[in-house]
Backbone and ligand atoms as CSV (ligand in chain L), in Angstrom:
chain,resi,resn,atom,element,x,y,z
A,1,MET,N,N,-47.991,99.353,-91.141
A,1,MET,CA,C,-47.875,98.463,-89.996
A,1,MET,C,C,-49.270,97.980,-89.596
A,2,TYR,N,N,-49.333,96.697,-89.270
A,2,TYR,CA,C,-50.615,96.140,-88.839
A,2,TYR,C,C,-50.868,96.453,-87.367
A,3,VAL,N,N,-52.082,96.873,-87.076
A,3,VAL,CA,C,-52.532,97.056,-85.700
A,3,VAL,C,C,-53.146,95.746,-85.211
A,4,CYS,N,N,-53.941,95.153,-86.071
A,4,CYS,CA,C,-54.662,93.920,-85.728
A,4,CYS,C,C,-54.337,92.856,-86.774
A,5,VAL,N,N,-53.611,91.863,-86.332
A,5,VAL,CA,C,-53.211,90.786,-87.243
A,5,VAL,C,C,-54.415,89.907,-87.573
A,6,CYS,N,N,-55.272,89.657,-86.604
A,6,CYS,CA,C,-56.433,88.791,-86.835
A,6,CYS,C,C,-57.312,89.318,-87.967
A,7,ASN,N,N,-57.426,90.650,-88.056
A,7,ASN,CA,C,-58.297,91.259,-89.066
A,7,ASN,C,C,-57.525,92.011,-90.148
A,8,ALA,N,N,-56.219,91.910,-90.133
A,8,ALA,CA,C,-55.366,92.586,-91.121
A,8,ALA,C,C,-55.691,94.079,-91.219
A,9,LEU,N,N,-55.868,94.707,-90.044
A,9,LEU,CA,C,-56.136,96.152,-90.005
A,9,LEU,C,C,-54.821,96.903,-89.912
A,10,ARG,N,N,-54.668,97.862,-90.766
A,10,ARG,CA,C,-53.451,98.679,-90.769
A,10,ARG,C,C,-53.672,99.949,-89.950
A,11,GLU,N,N,-52.558,100.489,-89.475
A,11,GLU,CA,C,-52.608,101.688,-88.638
A,11,GLU,C,C,-53.354,102.821,-89.336
A,12,ALA,N,N,-53.094,103.027,-90.609
A,12,ALA,CA,C,-53.731,104.136,-91.331
A,12,ALA,C,C,-55.251,103.977,-91.366
A,13,GLU,N,N,-55.728,102.744,-91.527
A,13,GLU,CA,C,-57.180,102.506,-91.553
A,13,GLU,C,C,-57.802,102.836,-90.200
A,14,VAL,N,N,-57.133,102.399,-89.131
A,14,VAL,CA,C,-57.657,102.638,-87.786
A,14,VAL,C,C,-57.658,104.136,-87.482
A,15,ARG,N,N,-56.568,104.808,-87.838
A,15,ARG,CA,C,-56.504,106.257,-87.591
A,15,ARG,C,C,-57.571,107.008,-88.395
A,16,GLU,N,N,-57.769,106.615,-89.642
A,16,GLU,CA,C,-58.761,107.284,-90.485
A,16,GLU,C,C,-60.174,107.093,-89.924
A,17,ALA,N,N,-60.497,105.877,-89.521
A,17,ALA,CA,C,-61.821,105.611,-88.948
A,17,ALA,C,C,-61.994,106.340,-87.624
A,18,ALA,N,N,-60.936,106.397,-86.824
A,18,ALA,CA,C,-61.010,107.107,-85.542
A,18,ALA,C,C,-61.209,108.601,-85.773
A,19,ALA,N,N,-60.509,109.148,-86.752
A,19,ALA,CA,C,-60.619,110.585,-87.035
A,19,ALA,C,C,-62.030,110.953,-87.474
A,20,ALA,N,N,-62.673,110.059,-88.185
A,20,ALA,CA,C,-64.027,110.323,-88.682
A,20,ALA,C,C,-65.093,110.061,-87.622
A,21,ASN,N,N,-64.679,109.466,-86.496
A,21,ASN,CA,C,-65.643,109.092,-85.463
A,21,ASN,C,C,-65.119,109.450,-84.075
A,22,PRO,N,N,-65.125,110.746,-83.751
A,22,PRO,CA,C,-64.621,111.168,-82.443
A,22,PRO,C,C,-65.366,110.458,-81.306
A,23,GLY,N,N,-64.614,110.010,-80.336
A,23,GLY,CA,C,-65.215,109.351,-79.181
A,23,GLY,C,C,-65.419,107.856,-79.352
A,24,ALA,N,N,-65.147,107.336,-80.545
A,24,ALA,CA,C,-65.365,105.907,-80.781
A,24,ALA,C,C,-64.357,105.058,-80.006
A,25,THR,N,N,-64.836,103.950,-79.485
A,25,THR,CA,C,-63.978,102.983,-78.795
A,25,THR,C,C,-63.296,102.097,-79.842
A,26,PRO,N,N,-62.281,101.329,-79.426
A,26,PRO,CA,C,-61.676,100.394,-80.386
A,26,PRO,C,C,-62.706,99.444,-81.009
A,27,GLU,N,N,-63.598,98.917,-80.205
A,27,GLU,CA,C,-64.604,98.001,-80.736
A,27,GLU,C,C,-65.491,98.712,-81.764
A,28,GLU,N,N,-65.825,99.965,-81.501
A,28,GLU,CA,C,-66.652,100.729,-82.444
A,28,GLU,C,C,-65.879,101.023,-83.734
A,29,VAL,N,N,-64.601,101.355,-83.592
A,29,VAL,CA,C,-63.782,101.607,-84.785
A,29,VAL,C,C,-63.669,100.334,-85.609
A,30,TYR,N,N,-63.462,99.217,-84.961
A,30,TYR,CA,C,-63.384,97.944,-85.692
A,30,TYR,C,C,-64.703,97.674,-86.416
A,31,ALA,N,N,-65.826,97.914,-85.741
A,31,ALA,CA,C,-67.134,97.677,-86.371
A,31,ALA,C,C,-67.318,98.585,-87.586
A,32,ILE,N,N,-66.869,99.826,-87.475
A,32,ILE,CA,C,-66.956,100.755,-88.607
A,32,ILE,C,C,-66.163,100.203,-89.790
A,33,LEU,N,N,-65.072,99.515,-89.487
A,33,LEU,CA,C,-64.233,98.932,-90.537
A,33,LEU,C,C,-64.738,97.553,-90.967
A,34,GLY,N,N,-65.853,97.121,-90.382
A,34,GLY,CA,C,-66.483,95.869,-90.818
A,34,GLY,C,C,-65.912,94.606,-90.199
A,35,VAL,N,N,-65.204,94.774,-89.067
A,35,VAL,CA,C,-64.636,93.610,-88.400
A,35,VAL,C,C,-64.935,93.689,-86.906
A,36,GLU,N,N,-64.580,92.657,-86.184
A,36,GLU,CA,C,-64.675,92.688,-84.737
A,36,GLU,C,C,-63.450,92.004,-84.152
A,37,PRO,N,N,-63.061,92.404,-82.925
A,37,PRO,CA,C,-61.882,91.784,-82.325
A,37,PRO,C,C,-62.056,90.279,-82.205
A,38,ASP,N,N,-60.946,89.578,-82.399
A,38,ASP,CA,C,-60.953,88.124,-82.250
A,38,ASP,C,C,-60.169,87.757,-80.990
A,39,CYS,N,N,-58.839,87.759,-81.068
A,39,CYS,CA,C,-58.035,87.377,-79.896
A,39,CYS,C,C,-57.986,88.509,-78.865
A,40,GLY,N,N,-58.119,89.756,-79.312
A,40,GLY,CA,C,-58.124,90.902,-78.408
A,40,GLY,C,C,-56.756,91.431,-78.017
A,41,SER,N,N,-55.708,90.798,-78.490
A,41,SER,CA,C,-54.367,91.230,-78.070
A,41,SER,C,C,-53.981,92.595,-78.627
A,42,CYS,N,N,-54.691,93.083,-79.617
A,42,CYS,CA,C,-54.384,94.361,-80.242
A,42,CYS,C,C,-55.111,95.545,-79.602
A,43,LEU,N,N,-56.053,95.280,-78.732
A,43,LEU,CA,C,-56.953,96.349,-78.290
A,43,LEU,C,C,-56.261,97.459,-77.505
A,44,ASP,N,N,-55.255,97.125,-76.704
A,44,ASP,CA,C,-54.544,98.183,-75.970
A,44,ASP,C,C,-53.820,99.116,-76.940
A,45,TYR,N,N,-53.173,98.536,-77.940
A,45,TYR,CA,C,-52.474,99.364,-78.924
A,45,TYR,C,C,-53.474,100.163,-79.760
A,46,ALA,N,N,-54.570,99.520,-80.159
A,46,ALA,CA,C,-55.605,100.229,-80.921
A,46,ALA,C,C,-56.149,101.398,-80.102
A,47,GLU,N,N,-56.366,101.172,-78.825
A,47,GLU,CA,C,-56.879,102.230,-77.952
A,47,GLU,C,C,-55.910,103.415,-77.911
A,48,SER,N,N,-54.622,103.132,-77.834
A,48,SER,CA,C,-53.652,104.229,-77.789
A,48,SER,C,C,-53.628,104.993,-79.107
A,49,LEU,N,N,-53.713,104.297,-80.221
A,49,LEU,CA,C,-53.762,104.980,-81.524
A,49,LEU,C,C,-55.007,105.841,-81.659
A,50,ILE,N,N,-56.124,105.285,-81.240
A,50,ILE,CA,C,-57.405,105.986,-81.354
A,50,ILE,C,C,-57.418,107.210,-80.443
A,51,SER,N,N,-56.947,107.060,-79.222
A,51,SER,CA,C,-56.892,108.191,-78.286
A,51,SER,C,C,-55.975,109.281,-78.814
A,52,GLU,N,N,-54.837,108.872,-79.346
A,52,GLU,CA,C,-53.881,109.824,-79.911
A,52,GLU,C,C,-54.515,110.577,-81.082
A,53,THR,N,N,-55.237,109.859,-81.934
A,53,THR,CA,C,-55.888,110.478,-83.088
A,53,THR,C,C,-56.968,111.453,-82.633
A,54,HIS,N,N,-57.756,111.040,-81.651
A,54,HIS,CA,C,-58.808,111.921,-81.148
A,54,HIS,C,C,-58.214,113.166,-80.496
A,55,ALA,N,N,-57.108,113.013,-79.804
A,55,ALA,CA,C,-56.460,114.166,-79.155
A,55,ALA,C,C,-55.936,115.164,-80.182
A,56,LEU,N,N,-55.498,114.667,-81.333
A,56,LEU,CA,C,-55.026,115.566,-82.382
A,56,LEU,C,C,-56.174,116.377,-82.969
A,57,ILE,N,N,-57.349,115.759,-83.030
A,57,ILE,CA,C,-58.523,116.432,-83.586
A,57,ILE,C,C,-59.090,117.429,-82.588
A,58,ASP,N,N,-59.173,116.998,-81.332
A,58,ASP,CA,C,-59.765,117.822,-80.282
A,58,ASP,C,C,-58.826,117.809,-79.084
A,59,PRO,N,N,-57.790,118.658,-79.120
A,59,PRO,CA,C,-56.809,118.645,-78.033
A,59,PRO,C,C,-57.455,118.943,-76.691
A,60,PRO,N,N,-56.875,118.396,-75.624
A,60,PRO,CA,C,-57.403,118.688,-74.288
A,60,PRO,C,C,-57.446,120.197,-74.055
A,61,HIS,N,N,-58.513,120.638,-73.409
A,61,HIS,CA,C,-58.706,122.074,-73.214
A,61,HIS,C,C,-57.903,122.624,-72.048
A,62,ASN,N,N,-57.293,121.740,-71.279
A,62,ASN,CA,C,-56.525,122.219,-70.134
A,62,ASN,C,C,-55.052,122.445,-70.477
A,63,VAL,N,N,-54.717,122.363,-71.755
A,63,VAL,CA,C,-53.349,122.598,-72.173
A,63,VAL,C,C,-53.151,124.098,-72.370
A,64,VAL,N,N,-52.103,124.630,-71.758
A,64,VAL,CA,C,-51.821,126.046,-71.874
A,64,VAL,C,C,-50.700,126.237,-72.898
A,65,ALA,N,N,-50.954,127.075,-73.862
A,65,ALA,CA,C,-49.948,127.336,-74.891
A,65,ALA,C,C,-49.179,128.598,-74.526
A,66,PHE,N,N,-47.879,128.512,-74.631
A,66,PHE,CA,C,-47.037,129.677,-74.378
A,66,PHE,C,C,-46.455,130.147,-75.692
A,67,GLY,N,N,-46.220,131.403,-75.807
A,67,GLY,CA,C,-45.561,131.896,-77.004
A,67,GLY,C,C,-46.293,133.023,-77.529
L,1,FES,S1,S,-54.782,90.928,-83.231
L,1,FES,FE1,FE,-56.628,92.061,-83.220
L,1,FES,S2,S,-58.127,90.682,-82.538
L,1,FES,FE2,FE,-56.290,89.505,-82.672
């Protein structure tokens, strides 16, 4: 699935770049992939994917695990 139609960025590419760059913003992830936002309509979705990926790598420390 495409995240960014303007740059033909796929979800897997964005997730991979985000995983390799903890804390990176969407604009930084796009730059790592060699592109920059054009219309900007994808940035909210990219941000959610990137945040989700970063949370999987470094889960919030305030989460209490039971079991
Ligand atoms: S869809 Fe990503 S910049 Fe346009």
